[in-house]
N, C-alpha and C positions, 0 to 999 in steps of 0.2 A: 564559597568561589566565584558561584554565578551571581551573586548580588554584588560584588566587586567588581567583575567586568560589567556589567549593567550601568554602574557609578561613571565607573571609568569612560564606557562609550557615552554617557552623557555628558560628562563634562568635556570631553573631547569635541561633540557636536556643537555646543553651545560656545565653546571658545572658536571653534570654525565658521560658526554664524557670527559670531563677532569680529571675528577679525577681516571677514568680507565685507560688514557694515562700516569697518573702520578705513578699510582701503578704499572704498568707493563713495565715499562721504564728503563732501565740503561744506563748512558751515559761513555765514554771511551775517552781518548787521540784521537783516530784516527776519531773523528766526526760522528761516529755512535751510533745508540740506538737499545737496542732490545726489540721487542714486544712478549710477553708469549702468544702463542695462542693456544686455546684447538683445538686438531685434528676435532674435529666434525664441529669447524668455517670451516676449509677448505673447507670441504666436501660442503658446501653450506649453512648449517643449522646456526638458529638465532644465534647471536655472545650472550656470559654471559657475561655481563656487569662486573660484580664482581667476575667473576672466579677467585679462588685462584691460585697464582703463584704455588704453590706446588702438583696442582691437576696432577691425573696420565693421559697419554696421553698429555702433553705438547709440544709443539713444539717452537723452539727459531729462528725467521725470524729477519735479520739483514737489516734495512734499514738507508737509508741517515738521517743523524742527521740536523734538522732546524735550528742549532745555534751551534756554536762552544763551545767546552767545556772549563768551570769554572776553576778557581783555586781551586774551592772547588770541583769540580767534581775530578781535576786531584789528589787533598789530598786524596778522599774519595778512590782511586782507590788504593792508597800507603797502606791503611790500611788493604788490602791482602797481606801477606807477599809476595807471589808467583809472585804479579803485581809490584811487587817493587826490586826484587831480592835478597830478603834476604834469602839465602839459608837455614841459621842457624835455621831462626824461622819457615820455613817451615819444616824441620827435626823435630824442636821441636814439631809443634803440631800434625807430626806423631807418634813422641814418644809418647806425652802426648796420642793420643788414643789409643793406644797399651797398655798402662799402667793402662788404664781404665779396662782390660781384668784382671790384675793383681790386683786390686784394687777390683774386683768383685769376685776374686776368695780368697780372703781374707775376705770377709762379709759374705762368702756361704761355708764356710769351717767346715766340720763335717753335712752339711746338704743333701739332697738329690739332686742329680743332680749335678756332679763333674764337675767344670769349666776347659777345656782344655787349657794348655797352650802353645799347639802346633805350634798356630797361632801367640803367642809371641816372639818365641826362634828358636834358629838354634838346630837343632840335638845333636850337640856337646856342649852346653851352659856350661860353667864354673862357679864355685860358689866358692867366696871365702868367708867363713863363720865363725862366731864367735858364739859357744854354748852358750847357757844362763848360763851355772856353769861357763863358763870360763871367767864372770864377776867379777868385785871386789864390795865390798859396798863401798859406799861413803857418804852412809847418812842412820841413824837409828833412831827413834824418834818417842815413841807412836807406833801409827798402821800404819805408814808411812817407808816403806824400799827404796833407790835408789840403784841399780845397774848398773857399768859403764864399758864398755872397756877402758883398757890402753893402752898406746902404745905398751907395753908388753905383751897384750893378745894375748892367741895361736891362728892359723887360721889354715882352712884345704881348700886346694882346692880341688873339684870334677868334675866331668865330667857329662854331661848329665841330661835332664829333669827329670829322676827318682829322681837323687840325688837334682836338683834344690828344685823339691817338697817337699823334705824329709826336705832339709834345712830350706825351709819358713815356712814348718809347727812345726817349733819349736816355733816359735815367737807366735801360734795360738792355738799350740795342746791341751793347758789346758783352753782354754776360752770358754764360754758356745755356743753353736751354736746360731747363731739368735742376740747374744748380739755384733757381732764383729762390729768394724767400722774402716774403714782405709781412710786415705788421702794422696797423693801423689802427690808432686809438683817439676817440673824441675826447679832449679835455677843455672845451668852453662851447658854449652854446647862447645864442640870443634871439629872442623871438620878435616877429612883427605879427602884422594882421594877417598877412598873404605869403609869409616866407618866413625863412631862418637862417641864421647863420651858425656854422660850426667851427670851433679850431681844432685842427687833428696834428698829431703827431706823426710821422712816416719815417719806416726803417725800410730799406730795400739792399738787398746784399745779395752776390752771389760769385761767380768765378770767371775769370777769362783763362785764356792760356796762359799767361805770365803772371795773374795776381788774383788776389780778393780784394772786391772792391763794395764797400756800403755807402750807401746816400742817406743823411740822415736829413729831415724838412719838418719844417712846421707850416702847415696849409691854412689857408682861410677858404672854406667851402659855403656858397649860397645854396639853397634850397627852395624849390616852390613847395607852398602847402595845398596848390588850389583843389588838387583830389582827395585832399584830408576827410570831406565828409562821407565821398564814397569809399573811404577805407583804403584807397590807392596809396602806396609809398612815396614818400617824396622824391622828386627828380632833383638832380643837380643843374644850377643855372649858371654859374661860374667857378671856376677855381684859380685862387690866387696863389704863387708858389710864394715862400718867404722862410727868412732864415736857413738857407740851404747849405750843406755842406756835403762833400767828398771823401772818404779817405781811401787809399788803395796802398794794398801791401803786396809787394812783390814775393811771388814764391822764391827767389833765389836770392842770394843774399843771408845773412846771419838776420835771426830772429832776435828781437828786443827780449822774449821771455817766451818758453815752451814749458808745458807740464812735465815736471820732473816726480810726480807723487807715485807713480808706479814705479821707475826705474829705483827709484831710491826706498821705497817701502813694500815694492811688489813682493819681496820675499821673506817677508819678515809674518809669520805665525799671526802673532795678534792684530796686525793690521788687516789681513785677509779675514780673520774671524770675528774680529770686534768692530773696529773702523767701517769696514765696507756694508756693516747692516745697519741701515735708517733708524730712525728715532720711533717708526711706526713698529717696527722689528721688534724693537728691545720692550717697548712699552706692549706688547702683546705677551712678553715673557717675563718681564719682572715687574712688581706690585711696587704700588705706593707705599708700603713699608721699607721699600730700599731706597726711597726719595726719588723714585725714576719719575720724571716728567716731561711733558710731550715737548715742550718748546724747544729743548736743546739749545740751551745759552750757556755754553761751554765754551772757555778761551784755552789759548794756548801760551807757553813762553817760550823765547829762545835764547841761548846764552851757550857759553864753555863751561860745561858740567864738570869737566874732567882736565882742563889745562893744555888741551892738546892743540888749541889753536884753532880749532874746528868748531861750530856753531851744531850744539844738539837741541833738541823740539822736548818740551816737556807737555802733554796734552790733559787736559782735564774733562773729565766725562761724568756720565750720570750715575745715581746712586746705584749699587749694584754692580757696577763696571770697573773695574781697576784703571786708576789713572796710568798713563803709560810714558814714561823716560827714553826717547829713542837718541841713541848715541851714535854721531857720524863717523862710518869709515874712511879712509884715506882717499879711497875710490869714488866717495860721495852717495855710499848707500848707507843706511842706518840700521841698527841693530838696537833690540829690545832689551835694556836692562834696568826695567822696572822692577822687578824683584830684589835682583842684587843690590840695587841701589836704595831699597828700604823706601822707596818713594810711591807703591800701588795701590794708595787709599781707594776703599771702594764707597767712602761718603760722597753724595753729590756735591762736585765742585764746580766752581763758575769762572775762578780766575787765579792766575798764578804771575809770576816774577821770578826770574833770576837777577840776582844784584849782591854784592860785596857788602855783607850787613856788619861786618867785625873787621874790615878794612887789612884782612890778612891776603886779599890779593887774588882769591878765587871765588866763585860765584854760589854762593847760598841762595836758598829759596825760601819764597812765601807762598801758600796755597789756601786759596779762601774757601772753605769747605761747608756744607749745611750746617754743623756746629761749632764750628772755630776757626779763626785766621791761624794757621800751622806756618811755625817758624823753624826752618830746618838748616841746620849748620852742614857746609860741605868739608867735609873732612879730609878729604885728597881723592884724587882718581877718579872723581866720580862718584865717591860713597858719602852716604848723608845721614845725619843725627837728629831726630826731632828733638828740638830744643824747649818748646812750647807752644801753648796754644791760648788763645785770647779772644774774649767774647768780642766780635765785631759787630757788623749789620746784622740783623736775621735774615737778609736776603741782598748779601754783598754780589754785585756782579762785576764789579771792575776793582783794580788797585793800582795806584802810581804813585810813584816816590819821587824825595825830593831833601834835601838838608835844607827846611824852610828856618830853624831858629841858629842856622851857621855855626854850629858845635862841632862839626866834622863827621857826625854819624848820621846815616839815612834815617827819614821819617816816611811814614805809609798812611796814604791817602785811601780809604775804603768807601766805596760809594755804596751806599744801600737803597735798593730798590723799593719793594712793598714792606709795610710791617705787617707784624703778627697781627691776629683780630679773632676773637672769637666765634665770630659768624659762620667761618668756615669751617670750623673744627680743630681740633687739637693739631697742633704743627703746620698750620696751612697760615701761608705768606703771600704778599701779591694779590693777584685778582681773585684768588681762592678765600682771600681773607676780607678784603675790602675793595670799593671801587673809587677810583680817582675822583675826587671831587674841590673843588668844580673842575669839569673835564679839562680846558682849557686853563687853568691856575690853580692846580691841585696842590693841595699842601697838606697831605694825610699820608705820605709815604713814609718808608723807612728811613732812619736816622742815620747820615754818613758819620764815618767815625774817624778821626786823626789818631795816629799811635807815634809819640815820640820815642826815639830810640835814646837808649840809656845806655847804651855799650854791653858787651857780652852776650848780644842778640837777646837783650831784655827791650821789653817795650812799658809804656803806659800811656793811659786814655788822657789825651790832653785837649779834646774837642770844645769841651765847654772854655778851657781856661787861654785858649789861642784865638776865643771868637769867633766860632763856628755855631754858634747858636740860632744865627737869623737865617730863615729859609732854609733850614737844615733837615726838611721831610718832603722833598720833593720828587720824589721817585727818579733818583740819579741812576743813569747808566754808566756814564763815563765821567772821568775827570783828565785836565793837563795842567801842568806844572808850566810857568814860563816869568822871566823877567819883563814885564811888557812895559812896565815904567822905568827901566834902567838905574834901578836905584843898588842894585848888587845882590837882593835876596828874592827868592822866587815866590810868583803870584799863581794862583789857581784857576782856573776856569773848570765850572762843573755844566755839563750838559744834564738837563733834566725831560724827561720823557712827557710830562703832562704841564706846559706852561714856563714859566721864567727860569731861564738860566742864571747862573751865578758867576761873577767875576771876584773873588777875593783878592782885593791889595793888601800885599803883606808891608806892616809897617814895624821894624823890631820884635817879628814872630808873633803879632797880633793881626788878624784878620778884619777887613771891610768889605763888604759887597758895593762892590759900587757899577755893577752892570748896567743898570739903569741909567748912570747920571754920566758914562763914558759909550754908551751907545750901541751896547751888546746882548741885552737881554734877551731877545733872540725866542719869543714863546711860541713854541714849536715843539714836535715830536722828538727833542733831542735825543739820539742814540750813540752820538760819539764826537769828539773833539781835537783838533791837532794845531799846533801853531807852527808858522813858516814866514818866511819873507819874500813872499810871491813877486814882488815888483822890484826888488833888490833895493829900497831905498833907506835900507837900515834899521827901520823900526819893524817887528815882529807882529803880522797880521794872523787871525785865526779863523778855522774854518770849522763848521759845526756839520754833521751830517743827521737829516732828518727824515720825513716820511715824505715821498713826493706821490700825490693821490691823484689820478686821473678822476675818477669820480667825484673828489671833493672840490677840485676845480671847477669842474663842471657845476654841480650843484650849488655851491655855497655863493654864487654869483648872479644865481640867479632872482629876479625880485622877490619869490615869495619867500624863499630861506631868509633873506635879509629881514623883513618884515614880521618874521616870527620870532628872531634871535637876539634882534634888538642889540645890544653894545657888545654882545659877545661875536658878532657876525665877523668883523674883520682878527680877532685871536684866532677863531675856527679857521678863516680864509687862510691866514698865517701859517697852520698847523699844515696845512695840505700842500703850499707852496713849495716845498721841497729844501733843501740845503740852502747854508749861506755862509758865503765868504763875508768876514767883515777887513775890511783895508783899514788901518792906522792912520792917523792925521799929524802933524807936526804938534799941535795942541793937546793930544794924549787921548783924543777922542777916536772914533770909528766909525765908519761909513760902510754900510751894504751895499757893495758890490757885485752881489751876487746873479743879477740879471745882465748887469754891464758886462759881466765874463764869462755868462753862458755858464755858470758852475751849477745853479739851482736845481736841475732835472739830473737825480741822480737815483731815480727811482725808490725802492724801500730800502734805505741807504743804513747799514749797521755799522760800518765802519769806515772811516776816512782816513787819510794819508799823506800828508805833505813828502816827497820823494822826487830828488834827480834821478828820475828813470834813465836818463840817456847820457850823465855825466857833462850837460851842455853849461852846468853853472845855474840853470834857473830850476826854481823848486817846482814839480809836477803834481797832480793829484790824483790818487787812487782810491777808488770808493767801491765798497766791497757791498752788495745788494741781495735782496731775495727775500722770501719768506715762506711759511708753509703755505701751499695751497694745492688743486687739483691741478692737472695739466691743461695749460690754456696757450697753446703754440703762438695763438695771435697777441699775445697779452705782453706789453712791453714793461 
């Protein structure tokens, strides 16, 4: 027994020493390692085994490394822009720190303890500013008004810090102290020998006695690098305001939308116990054996499941959690009927559709699970019967339906994201199986599948016979049917995550990819697509949801990036720009009007939809965005 105790004690001691060593070591290309040692240790006192690296009195002692630097070590070093000679990113980080002062100035405006901008600007800082009353009204409906600066908006240049604060105060002077929130993000940088410029996005919001006001702007900031050698932070020499708009929402009057989730689902047990817990909660409780994944790509379908004229909601969920059918009551609340309707499958499910597959007047259901595409018959009054399962894409992310062959039966198109692969182990798909290659034009994703309806809720795989062999392995997220060429049959646009999108023209049931020839290839991070006639010219336009990356826009336009990426540079820049609005023309081609119509920046856009939100006859755009991240309150 004593022997066992000694061995255990020795193991614990060695583990503790190794833990301390790992915690207090950093490696570098020169083959040295740094130990963080408290000054009390040098004087001979007993070492602190778990002394925090940030403690006061810490000294750095360089010792020879016991091993050569690895590729991981070298790559980790490059995560620090200064170690990798990325001057633009070093200056960007310094400017970001300075802009934190401006953010704080906005958010404490009108409160006691005024923030001093002296450390942010030079004494003779110039400000080119447009006053609020110089903005033109571009939208007014009910209690929402939007004012925007146009190219002809007058501007005034002033000099000095006092004039700067006066100009900034115009944005927030009518907002209640304590209600103001500001976000500032650097999205572009250009370098000169003694100075540099940054493009920044600015959002400032707050409340008045009668309304909520939000100002959106894009500013050009000029900075001095005069103190760079002394490690002094850069200082602003000039601010130019541009692309400015303000939105004012009156507190009184009817709201266009309000969040009805809690009122509709708040009393439902499954909503509180299942839906209100995030993916992090369930990932700690359900294993990969259940097909639980951390990304949470789970869709939903809306339709009248029981024929009472009210829309119901079917919600897909992760592996190990039951899918849910919430049926609407007459008062707008929802009840959970998943079990009695026999649609509460536990398999990982990504997408679903309500649609009438057998032309009997009620809404049937299709669900894309990790195993099969399930076809489910509505037998009446919201009861369902599983009629079949079809081998679809191994990583199906979405489904869309149309009668592509004009035979009176709906057909289904399923988007396959990643392919199965051996490198990630059995059952792994997507990133776990392989990486998109090449990143800007990947062709190693999962294959999309077209199911042709044969009647009686039966389907056959018609992918090859319909001509979908070309470009059918492009990490597809979403697709949308529309007769864009007005010849009477539905065509299909497919949004792909890594590279070229597809527009398949339908010619008598055979499809040809014409995306490049008509100008809608859109090599970006496509995650959604929808059709609509936004300018009411009688021709259908298409809007593609992509990713907007501030870091990508900032880094990819620096000269060093272009010199190291060659021909791929423009493709990669395009992937960071954001969403795309393609406007159709009379000759059957499309023009990219995203920047002109100010609809490119949709943040990390997962879903996008044309909809007439205010019933004025014009198609508006709704963009759903966001991603898994840590808390960053200042992140746009």
